[in-house]
N, C-alpha and C positions, 0 to 999 in steps of 0.2 A: 671346773678349773680349765683353764686355756692351756693349749699344748706348750708353750714355751715355759710356762711356770711349772708344769708337771715334770717337763724334761729338766728342769733345773733342780725340782724338790728330788727327784730320783736320783740326778747325779751327785748333788751334795750328800744325801744319804749313804749312797754306796761308796763316793771317795772317803767320807768320813769313816765308815765302817772298815774300809781297806785300810786307811793310815791308822786306826786304832790297833790294828792286828800286827803292824809292822814295828820290829824292835827300833829301829833307828831311821826317822824320816830324812831321806834325802832328795835331792831333785830328780833322780832317777825313780826312786820309788813312789814319787808324786806324779810323774808322768806316766809311769805304769798304770797307778791307781786311778788317775783321771781318764786315761784312756779307756781302760778296762771299765771303769763306772759309765762312760758314755755309751759304750756297747751294752752295757745291762740296763742302762736307763732306757734305751730305744726298745730292748727286748721287753721291758716290763710294760711300757706303754702299750706295745701292740698286743702282748698277752691279756693285758687287762682290757682293752678293746674288744678282742674276740671273746673272752668270757662274758663280758658284759652284754654283749649283742646276743650270746646264746642264752643267758639268763633271762631274757625277755623273751626268748620264744617259748612255745608250748612244749617242745620236747627236751626239757633240761635234764641234767643228770641229777639224781635224788640226792638230797643233803646226807643222807645216811650212808652215801658211798665213801665219806671221809671215816667212817667207823669201820669199813672193810678195810682199809689201808695197813693200820699196824700188824694185824697178823698175816696179811699178805707181804709186807715187808720182812717179817721174821722168818716165814717160811721160805721165801725167795733167797734170803741170804744163805741159809742152809744149802740150798740147791745151787746156788751159785758156787759156793765152796766146794760142793762135791761133783758137780758137773759144769766145768767152766766152758763148755761148746753150746751150741745151740742150732737153732734152724729157722728159717723165715716161714710166717704164716700169714693168714688174713682173718680180718675181723670186720664186720659189716655192722654200722651203725646208722641211725636214722639222722636225717640232715638236722645241723643246728646242734650238735652234740661233739662234734668232733674235737673241738678245743679242749674241752673239759675232759674228756675220754682219754685224749692223747696225754694230757698232764697227769691224769690218775694212774693210767697203766704206765707211763714211763718213770714214775716215780719209784715203783717197785723194782729192786735191783734184777729180776729175773727176766724182765721184758722190756723193751723199748721200741717206740713206733718211729720207723724208718721213712715212712711215706704216708700220706693222707690225701684222698680224693674227694673234695667236698659235695661235688656234684653226684657221685655214686655211693657216698657215705662208707667207703671202704678204707681201711687202715691195714697197711702192711707192716708186720711187728717181727721183731726178732726175739725168740723165746729161747731160754736156757735149755728146758728139757722137751722142746718142740710141740707142746701142746697148751691149749688154752689154760689159764690159771682161773681159780675160784673168782677173782676180782674181775676178770674179763668176762666170764658167763654171767655173773650177776649184772654187769654193765650193759651187756648185749640183751640180756633179758629184761632189764629194766627194773628188776625187783629190788 
């Protein structure tokens, strides 16, 4: 699919989704939805390209990593409710995995990637409890 067609497809889908959630569609709501959808479309295209490039590499994230997410999200939700502070830490990954690992780690509520260095494979994360999660350990170990 070429870039203009992909951008238009994302924009239409995101705008339709936004307008489907608005109770009264007005010109203001359309402008807000269309603008936000343009930003979302650009982000979606960029993320798809990064993840597709990583998928073709030899050191991709294992597919079973998606199975680790639900228990991580549940546990993190409890941790966020009890300890809403946190600290910064580092995680080292192999090259060619940073995009997927950033996405997986940032989906869980108790951690968020604040910086990624593709050349060194280093991620800087904010963690609610200051220590690596089980998901981070599994992704770093590749198991």
